N, CA and C of each residue as an Amber inpcrd file, in Angstrom:
protein
   582
  69.9270000 324.8450000  -9.5450000  68.8120000 324.1130000  -9.1000000
  68.7290000 323.1290000 -10.8930000  69.3350000 321.8220000 -10.3900000
  69.1910000 320.5660000 -10.9550000  67.8610000 320.6540000 -11.8680000
  67.1600000 319.7380000 -12.7700000  66.2090000 319.0980000 -14.1470000
  65.7560000 318.1600000 -12.7000000  63.9580000 317.6980000 -12.8510000
  63.6400000 317.2960000 -12.1870000  63.8880000 316.2210000 -12.5100000
  63.6470000 314.5840000 -12.0120000  63.2770000 313.2530000 -11.8150000
  62.0250000 312.7470000 -12.2570000  61.5020000 313.4940000 -11.8500000
  59.9260000 313.1670000 -11.9980000  59.3220000 313.2050000 -13.6000000
  58.9010000 311.7540000 -13.5330000  58.3740000 311.3640000 -15.1210000
  57.4540000 312.5070000 -15.2540000  56.2690000 312.6540000 -14.9590000
  55.5210000 313.3440000 -14.7400000  55.3820000 314.7880000 -15.2740000
  56.7960000 315.2900000 -14.9000000  57.2960000 316.1320000 -15.3980000
  57.2570000 316.4300000 -17.2720000  58.3010000 315.4970000 -17.3400000
  58.1170000 314.8430000 -18.8260000  56.5890000 314.7130000 -19.0960000
  55.8560000 313.8850000 -18.5280000  54.8010000 313.8190000 -19.3010000
  54.0840000 315.0100000 -19.3810000  54.3110000 315.9080000 -18.5720000
  53.5380000 317.0570000 -18.9390000  53.2770000 318.3200000 -20.5200000
  54.5390000 317.4500000 -21.0040000  55.4850000 318.4240000 -22.2390000
  54.7870000 317.5540000 -23.0290000  54.3160000 316.1000000 -22.9800000
  54.2980000 315.2040000 -24.1290000  53.2770000 316.2600000 -25.3960000
  52.5520000 317.2790000 -25.2300000  51.9490000 317.2650000 -26.3310000
  53.2280000 318.5220000 -26.9600000  53.1790000 319.1930000 -26.7760000
  54.7030000 319.8030000 -27.5080000  55.7070000 319.2280000 -27.9030000
  56.1720000 318.2260000 -27.3830000  57.2250000 317.1090000 -27.7940000
  56.4150000 315.9560000 -29.1160000  55.1480000 316.1080000 -29.2590000
  55.2630000 314.6810000 -30.7660000  55.8650000 314.9940000 -31.4920000
  56.4300000 316.0160000 -31.7870000  57.0460000 315.9950000 -34.1650000
  58.5190000 315.4070000 -33.0470000  59.1590000 315.5430000 -32.0380000
  60.2030000 314.9520000 -31.6600000  60.4720000 313.6940000 -31.3410000
  59.3950000 313.7400000 -30.8870000  58.9230000 311.3490000 -30.9280000
  59.1020000 311.0400000 -32.2960000  58.4770000 312.1210000 -33.4010000
  58.6860000 311.2800000 -34.2840000  59.9990000 311.6480000 -35.0460000
  60.8250000 312.1890000 -34.4760000  62.4860000 312.2800000 -35.1060000
  62.1220000 313.1930000 -35.8820000  61.6700000 314.6140000 -35.7240000
  60.9480000 315.4980000 -36.5630000  61.4350000 317.0070000 -36.2760000
  62.3890000 317.7290000 -36.5010000  63.3670000 318.7650000 -36.1280000
  61.8710000 319.9510000 -35.7670000  61.6600000 320.6790000 -35.0330000
  60.0340000 321.7140000 -35.4800000  60.9070000 323.1360000 -34.4410000
  59.5590000 323.9180000 -34.8370000  59.3430000 325.0970000 -33.7080000
  58.4260000 325.3290000 -33.0630000  58.6350000 326.0700000 -32.1050000
  57.1330000 326.4800000 -30.6440000  57.0080000 327.9730000 -30.9050000
  55.9000000 328.5190000 -31.8320000  55.7600000 329.4230000 -30.9000000
  55.1710000 329.8350000 -29.8350000  55.9110000 330.7420000 -28.6280000
  55.4110000 330.6650000 -27.1980000  54.7870000 332.4040000 -27.1130000
  54.7400000 333.0930000 -25.9860000  53.9270000 334.2560000 -25.6280000
  55.5580000 335.2520000 -25.4010000  55.0770000 335.9850000 -26.0420000
  56.1350000 337.3030000 -25.6470000  57.1510000 336.7360000 -24.6120000
  58.4750000 337.2950000 -24.0010000  59.5020000 336.6500000 -23.3880000
  59.3510000 335.7570000 -22.3400000  59.1310000 334.1430000 -23.2280000
  58.8470000 332.8820000 -22.4640000  59.2420000 331.6320000 -23.0450000
  60.2060000 332.3640000 -23.6840000  60.5170000 331.2090000 -24.7110000
  61.7210000 330.7040000 -23.9390000  62.7440000 331.2550000 -23.3070000
  63.6750000 330.9120000 -22.2490000  63.3680000 329.9050000 -21.3670000
  62.0590000 330.4350000 -20.9360000  60.9690000 329.2590000 -19.3490000
  61.3470000 328.0280000 -20.3300000  60.4980000 328.5870000 -21.4860000
  60.0240000 327.5000000 -22.2800000  60.4320000 325.7490000 -22.8930000
  61.7100000 326.3450000 -23.4980000  62.9550000 326.3600000 -24.0610000
  63.4120000 325.5740000 -22.7130000  63.4510000 325.5930000 -21.7770000
  64.1940000 325.1930000 -20.3910000  62.8420000 323.6770000 -19.8990000
  61.7840000 324.2360000 -20.1240000  61.1570000 322.8040000 -20.0380000
  60.8620000 322.1310000 -21.0430000  61.4490000 322.4650000 -22.1030000
  61.2440000 320.8430000 -22.8540000  62.9680000 320.3430000 -22.8530000
  63.8220000 321.6030000 -22.7490000  65.4520000 320.4570000 -22.1180000
  65.0990000 319.7270000 -21.2020000  64.8110000 320.2370000 -20.2000000
  63.9420000 319.4870000 -18.8430000  63.3480000 317.8640000 -19.2320000
  62.3860000 318.1050000 -19.8900000  61.4520000 316.9920000 -20.3170000
  62.5950000 316.0670000 -21.3600000  63.1120000 316.3100000 -22.2690000
  64.5750000 315.3040000 -22.8330000  65.2220000 314.6320000 -22.2360000
  65.5440000 315.7940000 -20.7860000  66.6140000 315.0210000 -20.0450000
  65.7590000 313.9470000 -19.6470000  65.2060000 313.6650000 -18.8760000
  63.9430000 312.7780000 -18.0010000  64.1130000 311.7700000 -18.9380000
  63.3320000 311.8560000 -19.6310000  62.9030000 310.8260000 -21.0850000
  64.8680000 310.6100000 -21.7750000  66.1010000 310.5720000 -21.1150000
  67.1830000 310.1850000 -21.4100000  68.2050000 309.8270000 -19.9850000
  67.7600000 310.3780000 -19.0150000  68.3220000 309.8980000 -17.9080000
  67.9410000 309.0520000 -17.1020000  66.1650000 309.2920000 -16.8770000
  65.6740000 308.6400000 -16.2540000  65.1450000 307.1020000 -16.4800000
  65.5630000 305.5890000 -15.6610000  65.6300000 304.6350000 -16.8550000
  63.3780000 304.8050000 -17.1230000  63.0530000 305.1330000 -15.6930000
  61.8640000 304.4260000 -15.9120000  61.1580000 305.4250000 -17.2930000
  61.8480000 306.4320000 -17.4320000  60.7090000 307.4130000 -18.5800000
  61.5710000 307.0430000 -19.7420000  63.2850000 306.5730000 -19.5940000
  63.8150000 305.7530000 -20.9120000  63.0580000 304.7750000 -21.4870000
  62.2980000 303.7340000 -20.2830000  61.9630000 302.7710000 -20.9080000
  60.7620000 303.0500000 -21.7720000  59.9920000 303.9830000 -21.1760000
  58.4420000 304.2830000 -21.2950000  58.3070000 305.2180000 -22.8680000
  59.1850000 306.1850000 -22.9180000  59.1780000 307.0620000 -23.7620000
  60.8270000 306.9380000 -24.4710000  61.0650000 305.7130000 -25.2970000
  62.9490000 305.6050000 -26.1700000  63.0840000 306.5040000 -26.7150000
  61.7950000 306.7270000 -27.7520000  61.7510000 307.6090000 -29.2950000
  61.8890000 309.1890000 -28.6990000  61.9840000 309.6840000 -27.3160000
  62.1640000 311.0010000 -26.6160000  63.9050000 310.8470000 -26.1500000
  64.2520000 309.2990000 -25.3850000  65.3560000 309.2140000 -25.3660000
  66.3160000 309.4340000 -26.3630000  66.0060000 308.7860000 -27.1950000
  66.7820000 309.4230000 -28.6440000  66.4970000 310.5490000 -29.2080000
  65.7610000 311.6870000 -29.2710000  65.4790000 312.8680000 -29.7190000
  66.1760000 313.7520000 -28.5140000  66.0690000 313.1440000 -27.3420000
  67.3020000 314.0020000 -26.5240000  69.0200000 313.8660000 -26.8110000
  69.1970000 313.0320000 -27.3140000  70.4980000 313.1630000 -28.5580000
  70.9910000 313.4340000 -29.2590000  70.1080000 313.2460000 -30.4200000
  69.6700000 314.1180000 -31.5830000  69.6660000 315.1900000 -31.8650000
  68.7760000 316.1740000 -30.6870000  68.0160000 317.2630000 -30.9340000
  68.5080000 318.4640000 -30.0550000  68.7940000 319.0860000 -30.5260000
  69.0140000 320.5120000 -29.7560000  67.9950000 321.4130000 -29.4830000
  68.1130000 321.9660000 -28.3720000  66.8740000 322.9720000 -28.0590000
  67.0930000 324.2330000 -28.1500000  66.5490000 325.3570000 -28.5640000
  67.6240000 326.6180000 -29.0500000  66.9390000 327.7150000 -29.0110000
  66.7410000 328.8570000 -28.0960000  65.6160000 329.9340000 -27.8760000
  66.0190000 331.0350000 -29.2970000  65.9290000 330.7590000 -30.3610000
  65.6720000 331.6260000 -31.4600000  64.9980000 333.2070000 -31.3200000
  64.4010000 333.5240000 -30.4050000  63.5310000 335.1950000 -30.4230000
  62.9490000 335.1110000 -29.4360000  62.3090000 335.8860000 -28.5330000
  62.1090000 336.4020000 -26.9410000  60.3180000 335.2650000 -27.9400000
  60.0570000 335.0540000 -28.9900000  58.6440000 334.2660000 -29.3920000
  58.7180000 332.7140000 -29.3900000  60.6800000 332.4160000 -29.9520000
  60.1870000 331.1760000 -30.7010000  61.4100000 330.4860000 -30.4200000
  61.4350000 329.2190000 -30.1100000  62.0600000 327.9580000 -29.8680000
  62.1780000 327.3300000 -30.3720000  63.5200000 326.3930000 -31.1470000
  63.5570000 325.1820000 -32.6580000  63.7350000 324.3460000 -31.4230000
  64.3630000 323.1930000 -31.9930000  64.6310000 321.6440000 -32.2390000
  65.3530000 321.5530000 -32.9380000  66.6620000 321.8210000 -33.3990000
  67.9130000 321.3760000 -34.2180000  68.0590000 320.2160000 -34.4360000
  69.1840000 319.7670000 -35.2930000  69.6070000 318.3070000 -35.3620000
  70.5750000 318.6990000 -34.7110000  71.1240000 318.3070000 -33.6680000
  72.5450000 318.3080000 -33.2330000  73.6300000 318.3940000 -33.8840000
  74.7200000 319.2460000 -33.5140000  76.0210000 318.9890000 -34.4890000
  76.9310000 318.4480000 -33.3760000  77.9140000 317.8600000 -34.2250000
  79.0340000 317.8340000 -33.3760000  79.6560000 318.7660000 -32.6650000
  80.5360000 318.8430000 -31.7940000  81.3680000 319.8140000 -31.1230000
  82.8290000 319.8270000 -31.6930000  83.0060000 318.7910000 -32.5640000
  84.1950000 318.4580000 -33.2170000  84.5330000 319.5790000 -33.9960000
  85.7720000 320.5870000 -34.3860000  85.8070000 322.0300000 -35.3180000
  85.8730000 321.1970000 -36.3890000  85.2890000 322.0890000 -37.3690000
  85.4910000 321.9450000 -38.9480000  86.8100000 321.2840000 -39.6890000
  87.2370000 320.7080000 -40.5140000  88.3900000 320.4710000 -41.0700000
  88.1560000 320.7190000 -41.7110000  89.6010000 320.5810000 -42.5140000
  89.7100000 321.6230000 -43.8040000  90.3390000 320.0900000 -45.0370000
  88.9430000 319.8140000 -45.7270000  89.3340000 318.6200000 -46.8550000
  89.9040000 318.9790000 -48.1790000  90.8530000 318.5530000 -49.1020000
  90.8580000 319.1400000 -50.4400000  89.3810000 318.6200000 -51.5820000
  89.6000000 319.6260000 -52.1100000  88.5440000 319.2840000 -52.9420000
  88.4410000 317.6960000 -53.4120000  86.6990000 317.4180000 -53.1840000
  86.6350000 316.2610000 -53.5830000  86.4720000 315.4380000 -52.6110000
  86.8950000 316.0210000 -51.4270000  87.0890000 315.2680000 -50.0840000
  85.9390000 315.0940000 -49.5830000  84.4220000 315.4670000 -49.9300000
  83.0480000 314.7010000 -49.2640000  82.7110000 316.4700000 -48.9860000
  81.6430000 316.1620000 -47.7430000  81.0830000 317.1390000 -47.4000000
  81.8150000 317.9100000 -45.9440000  81.9940000 318.7230000 -45.9260000
  82.4090000 319.0750000 -44.6390000  81.9900000 319.9140000 -43.6290000
  81.0590000 319.5690000 -42.4990000  80.6400000 320.1670000 -41.5700000
  81.5170000 319.9990000 -40.5470000  82.4990000 319.2260000 -40.5220000
  82.8270000 319.9520000 -38.6530000  82.6880000 317.9200000 -38.3100000
  81.9310000 317.3730000 -38.8900000  81.7610000 316.0200000 -38.8800000
  82.8750000 315.2000000 -39.8310000  82.7840000 313.8110000 -39.6260000
  83.1800000 313.0890000 -40.4890000  83.2910000 313.0250000 -41.9360000
  83.7900000 313.1460000 -43.0800000  83.4640000 313.6280000 -44.8980000
  82.5310000 312.0570000 -44.9570000  81.8510000 312.1410000 -45.4950000
  80.7400000 310.7450000 -45.9590000  81.5450000 310.0220000 -47.0540000
  81.4890000 308.7760000 -46.5710000  82.3760000 307.8960000 -47.2120000
  81.2560000 306.9950000 -48.0220000  81.2070000 305.8290000 -48.5350000
  80.8610000 304.7270000 -49.2230000  79.1290000 304.6350000 -48.6080000
  78.3550000 304.3440000 -48.9510000  77.1150000 304.1780000 -48.6580000
  76.9160000 303.3910000 -47.5520000  76.7490000 302.7910000 -46.0760000
  76.2680000 301.7010000 -45.2110000  75.2340000 300.8940000 -45.8350000
  75.3950000 299.1430000 -46.1170000  74.2670000 298.9830000 -46.6810000
  73.4740000 298.2770000 -45.2470000  72.2160000 298.6300000 -45.7190000
  71.6410000 298.1070000 -44.6260000  70.8730000 297.3500000 -45.1090000
  70.5020000 295.6140000 -45.2950000  69.7730000 294.6220000 -45.4320000
  68.3920000 294.6920000 -45.2010000  67.4980000 293.8500000 -46.0120000
  65.7240000 293.5420000 -46.1880000  65.0970000 294.4690000 -45.8060000
  63.3070000 294.2420000 -45.7830000  62.6080000 294.9910000 -45.9960000
  62.8460000 296.1630000 -45.0770000  62.1800000 297.6680000 -45.5880000
  62.1870000 298.8170000 -44.8920000  61.1740000 299.2930000 -44.7200000
  60.9650000 300.1290000 -43.4200000  59.6600000 301.4210000 -44.3480000
  60.1680000 302.5210000 -43.6150000  59.4270000 303.3560000 -44.1960000
  60.0090000 304.9190000 -43.5280000  60.4110000 304.7220000 -42.0880000
  59.8630000 304.3750000 -41.5390000  60.0630000 305.0120000 -39.7950000
  61.4880000 303.7130000 -39.2310000  61.8840000 302.8860000 -40.5290000
  62.7420000 302.2720000 -40.5370000  64.3150000 302.8790000 -40.2130000
  63.8630000 303.6860000 -41.6480000  65.1090000 304.1160000 -42.7580000
  65.9930000 305.7990000 -41.3140000  64.4990000 306.1310000 -41.3480000
  64.8010000 307.2680000 -40.3210000  65.2100000 306.5020000 -38.7870000
  65.2040000 306.1060000 -38.4640000  65.5000000 305.6530000 -37.0760000
  66.4240000 304.6130000 -37.1390000  67.3650000 304.4300000 -38.5910000
  68.5880000 304.6710000 -38.4300000  69.1940000 305.0200000 -38.6260000
  68.5290000 306.3830000 -39.3740000  69.6950000 308.0790000 -39.1990000
  69.5940000 308.0870000 -38.0710000  68.4250000 308.4330000 -37.1310000
  68.6110000 308.8660000 -35.7990000  69.6370000 308.1430000 -34.9940000
  69.5560000 306.9030000 -35.0750000  70.4170000 306.3150000 -34.2710000
  72.0330000 306.2480000 -34.5070000  72.6110000 307.1730000 -35.8150000
  73.6820000 307.3580000 -35.8080000  74.3810000 308.5420000 -35.7930000
  73.2660000 309.6620000 -35.9450000  73.5140000 310.9670000 -36.3850000
  73.8430000 311.9230000 -34.8020000  74.9620000 312.4740000 -35.3250000
  75.3070000 313.6520000 -35.6290000  76.3370000 313.0960000 -36.8770000
  75.8490000 312.6420000 -38.3760000  76.9530000 311.5290000 -39.0890000
  76.2310000 312.8210000 -40.8290000  77.5870000 312.0870000 -41.9710000
  77.2340000 312.7680000 -42.7800000  76.9300000 311.6680000 -43.7660000
  77.4030000 310.4010000 -42.8520000  77.0940000 309.3810000 -43.7020000
  75.7510000 308.4970000 -44.0630000  76.2120000 307.7880000 -45.0220000
  75.0360000 307.8640000 -46.5420000  74.1940000 306.6480000 -46.1800000
  73.2850000 306.0030000 -46.5410000  72.8820000 305.0140000 -46.1670000
  72.4290000 304.1420000 -47.2910000  72.6770000 303.0900000 -47.4190000
  72.2610000 302.5060000 -48.7610000  71.1340000 300.8800000 -48.0670000
  69.7450000 301.1090000 -48.3580000  68.7980000 299.8930000 -47.8170000
  68.4730000 299.3260000 -49.3540000  69.2860000 298.4450000 -50.0280000
  69.5570000 297.5190000 -51.4650000  68.1480000 296.8530000 -51.3700000
  67.3480000 296.8630000 -50.2730000  66.0810000 295.7750000 -50.1260000
  64.4880000 296.5780000 -50.0740000  64.8260000 298.0310000 -49.7650000
  63.5540000 298.7570000 -48.7460000  62.8820000 298.4800000 -49.6040000
  62.5930000 298.3570000 -51.4270000  61.4360000 298.3220000 -51.4610000
  60.1770000 299.1100000 -50.8450000  59.7450000 300.3170000 -51.2460000
  58.5710000 301.2700000 -50.0900000  57.6390000 301.0800000 -51.0660000
  57.2070000 301.5440000 -50.1600000  55.1710000 301.6910000 -50.7810000
  55.5450000 303.2270000 -51.3160000  54.1420000 302.9850000 -52.0040000
  53.7030000 304.9540000 -52.4960000  53.8760000 305.7980000 -51.1370000
  52.9020000 305.3830000 -50.5980000  53.2350000 305.9710000 -48.9020000
  54.1590000 306.5020000 -48.0290000  54.9870000 305.4970000 -47.9260000
  56.0950000 305.1260000 -47.6620000  56.8150000 305.9480000 -47.8900000
  56.8390000 306.4280000 -48.9000000  58.3580000 306.8860000 -50.5650000
  57.7710000 308.1830000 -49.9810000  56.4170000 308.6440000 -49.9610000
  56.1060000 310.0470000 -49.1710000  56.4010000 310.3470000 -48.0270000
  56.0480000 309.5090000 -47.6780000  56.6250000 310.1780000 -45.9770000
  57.8620000 310.3350000 -45.5860000  58.4560000 309.2410000 -46.1010000
  60.6190000 309.7400000 -46.4730000  60.9060000 310.6280000 -46.4790000
  60.1840000 310.9910000 -48.1350000  60.4800000 312.4590000 -48.5500000
  59.9390000 313.6710000 -47.8010000  59.1110000 313.6330000 -47.0930000
  58.9800000 314.8780000 -46.5920000  59.7950000 315.5190000 -45.4650000
  60.0380000 313.8240000 -44.3550000  60.8970000 314.1110000 -43.5250000
  62.1920000 313.9620000 -43.6860000  62.5210000 313.9710000 -45.0390000
  64.2190000 314.1800000 -45.6320000  64.5070000 315.4320000 -46.1280000
  63.4520000 316.4450000 -46.4670000  63.2830000 317.5890000 -46.6270000
  63.2750000 318.0980000 -45.1140000  62.6310000 318.1860000 -44.5980000
  62.3960000 318.7590000 -43.3280000  64.5170000 318.2950000 -42.6850000
  64.4730000 317.7130000 -42.5810000  66.0760000 317.6690000 -42.4780000
  67.4120000 317.9570000 -43.4970000  66.8670000 317.6640000 -44.1970000
  68.1050000 318.7130000 -44.9760000  68.9160000 317.2360000 -45.7450000
  67.9100000 316.4990000 -45.8810000  68.7000000 315.0470000 -46.6180000
  68.1010000 315.1290000 -48.5250000  68.2800000 314.0450000 -48.6600000
  67.7070000 313.7050000 -49.9360000  67.6660000 311.9680000 -49.9840000
  67.2580000 310.9840000 -51.0540000  67.1020000 310.0190000 -51.0580000
  66.9630000 310.0030000 -52.7740000  67.7570000 308.9500000 -53.1200000
  67.6950000 307.8940000 -54.0030000  66.7730000 306.8830000 -54.4220000
  65.9490000 306.6600000 -55.2920000  65.3000000 304.7880000 -55.4730000
  65.4140000 304.1180000 -56.1240000  65.8670000 303.4650000 -57.3780000
  66.1310000 302.3540000 -57.9710000  65.7040000 300.8190000 -57.8670000
  64.6760000 300.7960000 -58.4560000  64.1680000 299.3700000 -58.3940000
  64.4790000 298.7640000 -56.8490000  63.5040000 299.5990000 -56.1660000
  63.4820000 299.3780000 -54.8520000  64.3650000 299.6130000 -53.6510000
  65.3740000 299.9690000 -54.4530000  66.8780000 299.9390000 -53.7210000
  66.8370000 301.5450000 -53.0840000  66.9290000 302.0530000 -51.8070000
  66.9810000 303.6660000 -51.5570000  68.9430000 303.4990000 -51.1890000
  68.6210000 305.1470000 -51.3830000  70.2820000 305.4310000 -50.8520000
  69.9430000 307.2390000 -50.1880000  70.1210000 307.0000000 -48.9460000
  69.7520000 308.2680000 -48.0460000  71.1920000 309.4030000 -48.1430000
  70.8890000 310.2930000 -48.5800000  72.4730000 311.2010000 -48.3240000
  72.1260000 312.9350000 -47.6610000  72.6810000 313.6700000 -47.2700000
  72.7130000 314.6640000 -46.9330000  72.6750000 315.3220000 -48.0470000
  72.3070000 316.5530000 -48.1300000  71.2740000 317.2250000 -49.7270000
  72.7690000 317.9220000 -50.1320000  73.2550000 317.9480000 -51.6710000
  74.2170000 318.4080000 -51.7800000  73.7360000 319.1310000 -52.9440000
  74.2800000 320.3110000 -53.2250000  74.1950000 320.7790000 -54.6860000
  74.0940000 319.5140000 -55.9690000  75.7980000 319.3590000 -55.8200000
  75.5760000 318.7500000 -56.9950000  74.8860000 317.3130000 -58.0720000
  74.0370000 316.8730000 -56.3530000  73.2620000 315.4950000 -56.8240000
  71.8380000 315.8740000 -56.6920000  71.5730000 317.5970000 -56.0080000
  70.2350000 317.5820000 -55.2470000  69.0150000 317.2620000 -56.8010000
  69.6370000 317.4310000 -57.8280000  68.1620000 317.3290000 -59.2850000
  68.4460000 316.3940000 -59.3300000  69.1570000 314.9980000 -58.7290000
  68.6070000 313.7860000 -59.2670000  68.3580000 313.2870000 -58.1530000
  67.5190000 313.3400000 -57.0240000  66.6440000 312.9140000 -55.7610000
  65.6260000 312.4810000 -56.2580000  65.1110000 311.6790000 -55.2930000
  63.6470000 311.1630000 -55.5410000  63.2730000 311.9730000 -55.1910000
  61.8940000 312.4030000 -55.9470000  60.2950000 313.4330000 -55.5460000
  58.6290000 312.8430000 -55.6560000  58.4450000 313.1360000 -55.2920000
  56.7650000 312.8430000 -55.6540000  56.6010000 312.8970000 -56.9390000
  57.1250000 313.7280000 -57.7850000  57.0940000 313.9200000 -59.0320000
  57.4070000 312.4900000 -59.8850000  58.1390000 311.6250000 -59.1560000
  58.2890000 310.6920000 -59.9100000  57.2760000 309.1890000 -59.8200000
  56.6480000 309.7350000 -59.0660000  55.3110000 308.3830000 -58.9320000
  54.8120000 309.0920000 -60.3050000  54.5580000 309.8570000 -60.3940000
  54.2170000 310.7570000 -61.7310000  54.1680000 310.3370000 -62.7290000
  55.8060000 310.0380000 -63.0240000  56.3990000 309.5740000 -64.3730000
  56.1360000 308.0290000 -64.5000000  56.0070000 307.5650000 -63.1740000
  55.5260000 306.2410000 -62.7700000  54.8630000 305.1960000 -63.7950000
  53.7470000 306.1920000 -62.8490000  51.8370000 305.8880000 -63.5520000
  52.2590000 306.2210000 -64.9220000  52.4440000 307.1290000 -65.5680000
  52.8080000 306.9710000 -67.4350000  53.1780000 306.4120000 -67.9990000
  54.3150000 305.6940000 -67.0090000  54.9830000 303.9510000 -68.1310000
  53.6110000 302.8740000 -68.6510000  53.3600000 303.3170000 -67.2030000
  51.8910000 301.6660000 -66.8670000  50.7750000 302.1980000 -68.2430000
């Protein structure tokens, strides 16, 4: 039996899909032994969002989520939405060849010009996943609130970013540079300088 093509089936799950609409991975706790049924309903809703034109037009953020997240049953009471991974096998690279996760190694950052918001940076990331690519926004000029939003999202995704004179560089978290990443404590340091 295939998935429904009725947009109302998707709309019945909108409350459960709120975090995915924002591009955030999430988990649901369900009644005992209901995890497989619940996961099916979420997968079906995302399938509709991606494959039914009316739903894709009405809920484009869910159509993107369908491409970038996979729904997994992790126990009899929990279902998780995790960032989708490439089906390409891992490849061996010499040391210094970048992060190896079965995806292409991260290369030089991709530069995206113009002012940004946390949402536009997140959307750029979502539109290119799965990837280890770094993103550079030389004219981002994020406000304090936007920096905090981006930081919260990045922590959830296992990514970090660097901010310098309004420029933002977003990349996968690696131990060699994690200590240099932007954090909310950086806002306090900036206030002390004033």
